[in-house]
C-alpha positions as CSV (number, residue, x, y, z in Angstrom):
1,M,111.1,42.8,74.5
2,A,113.8,42.4,77.4
3,N,117.3,43.6,76.6
4,D,118.5,40.1,77.2
5,P,121.4,39.3,74.9
6,N,120.9,35.9,75.2
7,T,117.3,35.7,74.0
8,P,116.5,35.9,71.0
9,A,114.0,38.5,69.2
10,P,110.6,37.2,68.6
11,E,110.4,36.6,64.8
12,A,107.8,39.4,64.1
13,E,109.8,42.3,66.0
14,L,112.7,41.1,63.9
15,S,110.7,40.8,60.3
16,L,109.3,44.1,61.5
17,A,112.5,45.7,61.9
18,G,114.1,44.5,59.1
19,A,111.3,46.3,56.9
20,V,111.4,49.7,58.3
21,V,115.8,49.5,57.9
22,D,115.0,48.5,54.5
23,K,112.2,51.5,53.4
24,A,115.1,54.0,54.9
25,I,117.4,52.3,52.8
26,E,115.5,53.2,50.2
27,Y,114.6,56.1,51.2
28,M,118.0,57.6,51.7
29,T,119.3,55.4,48.0
30,G,116.0,57.4,46.6
31,Q,117.7,60.7,48.1
32,K,121.4,60.0,46.2
33,I,123.2,59.9,49.6
34,D,125.8,57.3,48.8
35,E,125.8,53.4,49.7
36,A,129.3,54.0,51.8
37,A,127.6,57.1,53.7
38,I,124.0,54.9,54.5
39,A,125.9,52.0,55.7
40,S,128.8,53.7,57.9
41,A,125.3,55.3,59.4
42,L,123.5,52.3,60.1
43,L,126.4,49.9,61.1
44,G,127.2,53.1,63.9
45,G,123.4,53.6,65.1
46,A,123.6,49.7,65.4
47,L,126.6,49.7,67.7
48,A,125.3,52.5,69.4
49,L,121.6,50.3,70.0
50,L,123.8,47.1,70.6
51,S,126.0,49.1,73.7
52,H,122.6,49.5,75.4
53,A,121.8,46.3,74.9
54,M,125.1,44.0,75.7
55,N,128.9,44.5,77.0
56,D,131.7,45.2,74.9
57,E,132.7,41.6,75.2
58,A,129.1,40.3,73.4
59,I,129.8,43.1,71.0
60,V,132.9,42.3,70.1
61,R,132.1,38.6,69.5
62,I,128.9,40.0,67.3
63,L,131.7,42.0,65.1
64,N,134.4,38.9,65.2
65,N,131.3,36.7,63.4
66,A,130.6,39.7,60.9
67,I,134.6,40.2,60.0
68,A,134.7,35.7,59.6
69,S,131.4,36.0,57.3
70,V,133.2,39.0,55.2
71,Q,136.4,36.4,54.9
72,A,134.4,33.6,54.0
73,G,133.2,35.7,51.2
74,E,129.4,35.4,52.4
75,L,128.7,39.0,51.5
76,H,129.6,38.0,47.8
77,R,128.3,34.3,46.9
78,D,127.3,35.9,43.5
79,G,131.3,36.3,43.1
80,V,131.1,39.8,42.1
81,R,132.6,42.2,44.5
82,P,133.3,46.0,43.9
83,P,136.5,47.4,42.8
84,P,138.6,48.1,45.2
């Protein structure tokens, strides 16, 4: 796949990548690794990959979209939020 941030990844590639990440998360939770540590490591890895594929402004746009999703409550649509 080309590293063009304006070209979406093929659906099959996204599906495969998602399945691999899901299995990695399943493995790490099975090893009793703290969920926050897993998420932090995945986020750090994702940011490192993005830094190879796009400029800082594009990464900031992605992060701002993620922040807006959190603020809109999209991550906890079931209404259940962990305690502060």
